[in-house]
Backbone as CSV, one residue per row, in Angstrom:
resi,resn,N_x,N_y,N_z,CA_x,CA_y,CA_z,C_x,C_y,C_z
1,MET,-3.222,21.235,23.733,-3.006,21.672,22.359,-3.553,23.090,22.219
2,ASN,-2.732,23.993,21.676,-3.199,25.368,21.529,-4.064,25.522,20.276
3,ILE,-4.670,26.691,20.128,-5.629,26.939,19.043,-4.968,26.831,17.677
4,MET,-3.740,27.355,17.545,-3.052,27.311,16.246,-2.778,25.866,15.826
5,GLU,-2.382,25.014,16.775,-2.138,23.603,16.459,-3.429,22.914,16.037
6,GLU,-4.541,23.254,16.706,-5.826,22.676,16.338,-6.211,23.068,14.917
7,LYS,-5.979,24.335,14.564,-6.307,24.789,13.211,-5.420,24.104,12.178
8,LYS,-4.139,23.903,12.507,-3.252,23.200,11.576,-3.689,21.748,11.421
9,ASN,-4.127,21.119,12.503,-4.593,19.740,12.415,-5.797,19.625,11.497
10,PHE,-6.586,20.687,11.414,-7.741,20.687,10.529,-7.318,20.552,9.069
11,LEU,-6.133,21.059,8.735,-5.646,20.987,7.358,-5.423,19.550,6.923
12,GLY,-5.233,18.678,7.875,-5.112,17.265,7.571,-3.709,16.851,7.186
13,LYS,-3.614,15.568,6.878,-2.360,15.030,6.389,-2.676,13.943,5.382
14,GLY,-1.709,13.666,4.552,-1.917,12.669,3.510,-0.598,12.083,3.052
15,TRP,-0.677,11.183,2.114,0.522,10.561,1.558,1.370,11.613,0.874
16,SER,2.670,11.454,0.958,3.558,12.344,0.213,3.405,12.051,-1.275
17,PHE,3.742,13.032,-2.087,3.664,12.826,-3.533,4.992,13.199,-4.153
18,PRO,5.568,12.290,-4.897,5.118,10.923,-5.149,5.245,10.081,-3.883
19,PRO,4.468,9.003,-3.797,4.499,8.174,-2.589,5.905,7.648,-2.290
20,VAL,6.288,7.750,-1.022,7.582,7.249,-0.558,7.300,6.290,0.588
21,PHE,7.892,5.108,0.512,7.678,4.109,1.552,8.905,4.046,2.453
22,ASN,8.654,4.049,3.752,9.709,4.023,4.748,10.144,2.579,4.970
23,PRO,11.402,2.235,4.665,11.842,0.845,4.816,11.950,0.400,6.278
24,GLN,12.117,1.341,7.217,12.246,0.967,8.625,10.924,0.461,9.205
25,ASN,9.851,1.169,8.931,8.576,0.761,9.530,7.579,0.229,8.505
26,GLY,7.948,0.242,7.232,7.061,-0.295,6.200,5.880,0.597,5.877
27,GLY,5.853,1.784,6.460,4.730,2.687,6.229,5.003,3.683,5.122
28,VAL,3.996,4.460,4.840,4.082,5.491,3.818,4.468,6.810,4.481
29,GLU,5.375,7.550,3.841,5.729,8.879,4.342,4.502,9.779,4.207
30,MET,4.233,10.548,5.252,3.066,11.423,5.270,3.513,12.888,5.256
31,VAL,2.653,13.737,4.706,2.858,15.183,4.758,1.637,15.794,5.423
32,LYS,1.823,16.975,6.017,0.693,17.606,6.692,0.760,19.112,6.530
33,ASP,-0.292,19.751,6.965,-0.402,21.206,6.958,-0.274,21.771,5.544
34,VAL,0.504,22.830,5.379,0.611,23.535,4.101,1.277,22.659,3.042
35,GLU,2.212,21.806,3.453,2.856,20.910,2.481,1.823,19.977,1.854
36,ASP,0.855,19.529,2.630,-0.221,18.692,2.093,-1.046,19.472,1.069
37,ILE,-1.324,20.734,1.355,-2.073,21.575,0.414,-1.268,21.790,-0.862
38,ASN,0.020,22.109,-0.733,0.853,22.337,-1.919,0.944,21.087,-2.792
39,GLN,1.075,19.932,-2.169,1.123,18.704,-2.961,-0.230,18.421,-3.603
40,SER,-1.300,18.770,-2.917,-2.636,18.627,-3.494,-2.797,19.530,-4.718
41,LEU,-2.284,20.756,-4.620,-2.330,21.674,-5.762,-1.521,21.116,-6.929
42,HIS,-0.354,20.565,-6.628,0.485,19.982,-7.680,-0.235,18.831,-8.382
43,ILE,-0.839,17.965,-7.607,-1.551,16.821,-8.182,-2.715,17.303,-9.040
44,LEU,-3.484,18.262,-8.536,-4.632,18.778,-9.288,-4.197,19.412,-10.605
45,LEU,-3.146,20.229,-10.564,-2.703,20.931,-11.768,-2.001,20.009,-12.768
46,SER,-1.478,18.891,-12.303,-0.774,17.986,-13.215,-1.633,16.815,-13.686
47,THR,-2.859,16.728,-13.209,-3.755,15.645,-13.612,-4.630,16.099,-14.767
48,ILE,-4.695,15.277,-15.799,-5.556,15.564,-16.944,-6.983,15.169,-16.575
49,THR,-7.938,16.021,-16.871,-9.344,15.734,-16.576,-9.731,14.408,-17.217
50,GLY,-10.351,13.529,-16.419,-10.744,12.214,-16.909,-9.729,11.134,-16.609
51,GLU,-8.583,11.506,-16.091,-7.509,10.556,-15.804,-7.826,9.689,-14.586
52,ARG,-8.565,10.220,-13.641,-8.920,9.461,-12.434,-10.257,8.765,-12.650
53,ILE,-10.249,7.479,-12.489,-11.435,6.675,-12.792,-12.611,7.029,-11.885
54,MET,-12.378,7.160,-10.602,-13.472,7.409,-9.666,-13.864,8.889,-9.587
55,GLN,-13.044,9.761,-10.142,-13.351,11.197,-10.163,-13.079,11.737,-11.564
56,PRO,-13.976,11.484,-12.509,-13.713,11.841,-13.911,-13.602,13.345,-14.178
57,ARG,-14.097,14.190,-13.295,-14.006,15.640,-13.503,-12.795,16.257,-12.809
58,TYR,-12.081,15.450,-12.034,-10.903,15.934,-11.307,-9.756,16.200,-12.280
59,GLY,-9.054,17.282,-12.067,-7.886,17.597,-12.880,-8.023,18.946,-13.545
60,CYS,-6.946,19.366,-14.145,-6.912,20.676,-14.791,-6.105,20.537,-16.073
61,ASP,-6.762,20.087,-17.114,-6.097,19.759,-18.372,-5.731,21.017,-19.148
62,MET,-4.453,21.352,-19.127,-3.967,22.511,-19.873,-3.445,22.112,-21.255
63,THR,-3.379,20.811,-21.533,-2.839,20.368,-22.824,-3.705,20.804,-23.993
64,GLU,-4.965,21.108,-23.750,-5.834,21.561,-24.836,-5.414,22.931,-25.380
65,PHE,-4.567,23.633,-24.637,-4.127,24.962,-25.055,-2.742,24.965,-25.709
66,VAL,-2.140,23.804,-25.849,-0.760,23.713,-26.319,-0.544,24.392,-27.667
67,PHE,-1.459,24.241,-28.602,-1.265,24.786,-29.940,-1.946,26.135,-30.151
68,GLU,-2.414,26.739,-29.075,-3.059,28.048,-29.167,-2.030,29.155,-28.956
69,PRO,-2.189,30.282,-29.649,-1.293,31.413,-29.376,-1.598,31.979,-27.986
70,VAL,-0.560,32.310,-27.239,-0.740,32.809,-25.876,-1.117,34.290,-25.945
71,THR,-2.420,34.530,-25.877,-2.968,35.882,-25.903,-3.580,36.191,-24.544
72,THR,-3.987,37.421,-24.360,-4.659,37.800,-23.117,-5.943,37.004,-22.940
73,THR,-6.657,36.774,-24.024,-7.900,36.000,-23.964,-7.627,34.574,-23.505
74,LEU,-6.606,33.950,-24.067,-6.274,32.577,-23.683,-5.839,32.519,-22.223
75,LYS,-5.019,33.467,-21.792,-4.573,33.478,-20.402,-5.751,33.655,-19.449
76,THR,-6.711,34.489,-19.818,-7.910,34.675,-18.993,-8.714,33.384,-18.919
77,PHE,-8.862,32.713,-20.041,-9.590,31.445,-20.069,-8.881,30.399,-19.206
78,MET,-7.549,30.333,-19.310,-6.776,29.383,-18.504,-6.929,29.683,-17.015
79,LYS,-6.848,30.957,-16.647,-7.004,31.343,-15.244,-8.370,30.930,-14.710
80,ASP,-9.418,31.192,-15.491,-10.770,30.836,-15.063,-10.902,29.331,-14.861
81,LYS,-10.332,28.569,-15.766,-10.399,27.110,-15.656,-9.665,26.623,-14.406
82,ILE,-8.488,27.167,-14.167,-7.707,26.778,-12.991,-8.437,27.170,-11.711
83,LYS,-8.946,28.408,-11.648,-9.667,28.864,-10.453,-10.863,27.977,-10.150
84,MET,-11.625,27.613,-11.181,-12.806,26.779,-10.976,-12.417,25.427,-10.373
85,GLN,-11.371,24.819,-10.890,-10.942,23.522,-10.367,-10.425,23.653,-8.936
86,LEU,-9.714,24.728,-8.644,-9.208,24.927,-7.288,-10.348,25.145,-6.298
87,VAL,-11.355,25.889,-6.697,-12.508,26.130,-5.821,-13.231,24.816,-5.517
88,VAL,-13.388,23.997,-6.529,-14.131,22.744,-6.362,-13.323,21.701,-5.594
89,TYR,-12.039,21.541,-5.919,-11.269,20.415,-5.403,-10.269,20.752,-4.303
90,GLU,-10.143,21.990,-3.919,-9.285,22.340,-2.781,-10.020,23.329,-1.885
91,PRO,-11.009,22.815,-1.118,-11.852,23.693,-0.300,-11.143,24.286,0.918
92,ARG,-9.932,23.839,1.216,-9.209,24.367,2.377,-8.638,25.754,2.135
93,ILE,-8.640,26.206,0.866,-8.001,27.486,0.560,-8.963,28.455,-0.110
94,GLN,-8.619,29.731,-0.004,-9.301,30.812,-0.712,-8.277,31.405,-1.666
95,ILE,-8.591,31.456,-2.955,-7.667,32.005,-3.939,-7.624,33.523,-3.780
96,GLU,-6.445,34.055,-3.517,-6.252,35.501,-3.409,-5.908,36.095,-4.777
97,ALA,-5.043,35.407,-5.506,-4.645,35.857,-6.846,-4.115,34.660,-7.617
98,LEU,-4.231,34.749,-8.925,-3.709,33.708,-9.808,-3.035,34.409,-10.979
99,GLU,-1.765,34.130,-11.159,-1.009,34.790,-12.218,-0.385,33.746,-13.132
100,LEU,-0.349,34.052,-14.421,0.327,33.206,-15.395,1.520,33.982,-15.930
101,ASP,2.695,33.415,-15.766,3.921,34.048,-16.251,4.364,33.316,-17.510
102,ASP,4.202,33.971,-18.652,4.558,33.336,-19.923,5.915,33.808,-20.451
103,SER,6.756,34.345,-19.568,8.073,34.818,-20.010,8.963,33.676,-20.495
104,GLY,8.658,32.452,-20.121,9.430,31.294,-20.567,8.758,30.526,-21.686
105,ILE,7.843,31.172,-22.408,7.067,30.476,-23.439,7.955,29.931,-24.556
106,LEU,9.050,30.617,-24.874,9.942,30.124,-25.926,10.637,28.825,-25.520
107,GLU,10.767,28.606,-24.223,11.314,27.341,-23.718,10.204,26.324,-23.466
108,GLY,8.970,26.700,-23.764,7.837,25.800,-23.575,7.324,25.734,-22.156
109,ARG,7.441,26.836,-21.412,7.047,26.831,-20.001,6.172,28.033,-19.671
110,ILE,5.103,27.763,-18.930,4.264,28.809,-18.346,4.209,28.538,-16.847
111,LEU,4.497,29.551,-16.044,4.434,29.397,-14.593,3.053,29.810,-14.105
112,ILE,2.413,28.916,-13.365,1.109,29.187,-12.766,1.368,29.519,-11.298
113,ASP,1.141,30.760,-10.920,1.432,31.240,-9.570,0.118,31.439,-8.823
114,VAL,-0.122,30.578,-7.849,-1.357,30.610,-7.067,-1.060,31.251,-5.712
115,HIS,-1.660,32.396,-5.458,-1.576,33.049,-4.150,-2.859,32.679,-3.413
116,TYR,-2.707,32.063,-2.251,-3.899,31.599,-1.543,-3.806,31.863,-0.048
117,ARG,-4.978,31.810,0.564,-5.105,31.953,2.011,-5.733,30.676,2.538
118,VAL,-5.120,30.111,3.567,-5.690,28.928,4.209,-6.859,29.404,5.065
119,LYS,-8.033,28.882,4.782,-9.245,29.372,5.446,-9.211,29.201,6.961
120,SER,-8.731,28.063,7.444,-8.809,27.794,8.878,-7.791,28.578,9.698
121,THR,-6.662,28.949,9.109,-5.626,29.661,9.867,-5.456,31.108,9.428
122,ASN,-6.080,31.478,8.320,-5.976,32.822,7.750,-4.535,33.176,7.367
123,SER,-3.722,32.159,7.104,-2.330,32.360,6.694,-2.255,32.396,5.178
124,ARG,-1.355,33.228,4.666,-1.222,33.383,3.211,0.040,32.687,2.703
125,TYR,-0.102,32.040,1.558,1.003,31.324,0.931,0.880,31.475,-0.578
126,ASN,1.908,31.007,-1.268,1.781,30.911,-2.714,2.428,29.615,-3.179
127,TYR,1.974,29.150,-4.323,2.502,27.927,-4.917,2.701,28.188,-6.401
128,VAL,3.884,27.867,-6.904,4.183,28.064,-8.320,4.292,26.701,-8.982
129,TYR,3.460,26.505,-9.996,3.465,25.250,-10.751,4.001,25.520,-12.152
130,PRO,5.079,24.849,-12.541,5.600,25.042,-13.897,4.883,24.122,-14.884
131,PHE,4.102,24.708,-15.770,3.421,23.924,-16.807,4.312,23.915,-18.036
132,TYR,4.737,22.717,-18.427,5.618,22.570,-19.582,4.817,22.140,-20.794
133,ILE,4.915,22.932,-21.844,4.224,22.609,-23.087,4.918,21.445,-23.774
134,LYS,6.235,21.438,-23.734,7.016,20.348,-24.318,7.647,19.579,-23.171
135,GLU,7.405,18.285,-23.120,8.025,17.478,-22.084,9.103,16.604,-22.692
136,ALA,10.041,16.207,-21.890,11.126,15.313,-22.285,11.945,15.896,-23.430
137,THR,12.184,17.195,-23.394,12.948,17.825,-24.472,14.448,17.674,-24.277
138,GLU,14.887,17.165,-23.150,16.315,16.996,-22.899,16.812,15.611,-23.313
139,LEU,15.979,14.832,-23.975,16.393,13.505,-24.410,17.377,13.626,-25.561
140,SER,18.381,12.782,-25.539,19.344,12.815,-26.644,18.770,12.058,-27.833
141,THR,19.210,12.418,-29.023,18.699,11.776,-30.237,19.583,10.621,-30.674
142,SER,20.617,10.313,-29.922,21.508,9.221,-30.319,21.051,7.884,-29.804
């Protein structure tokens, strides 16, 4: 096994999200490397703080900002909150930059763009999480 493979193995592997079960072998589909990190970021950003029983501080609850006007101050506060949770709950990465794109605010969407470096491989990636202020808006009223 070469050095790069060893470093990738350090990133680990975990269940796919959402969990998918393989009917042929009865096992759970697994993800590894950067895909595992991206799914971990998705889970962290979509979990409301207090939602996990065994980890009550896990999560990044953005719903508290739903009725606030999107100002520079609010965006700075949101960035700080997201960075803190990423530092605590995703130790495999170093945050290079974090950007909030509010160009879709009229549609109820803010894009959270996380630029990160994987510590063990020194590789750079980014992950974009769409935070929707209004959910299930495509439901028909009939």
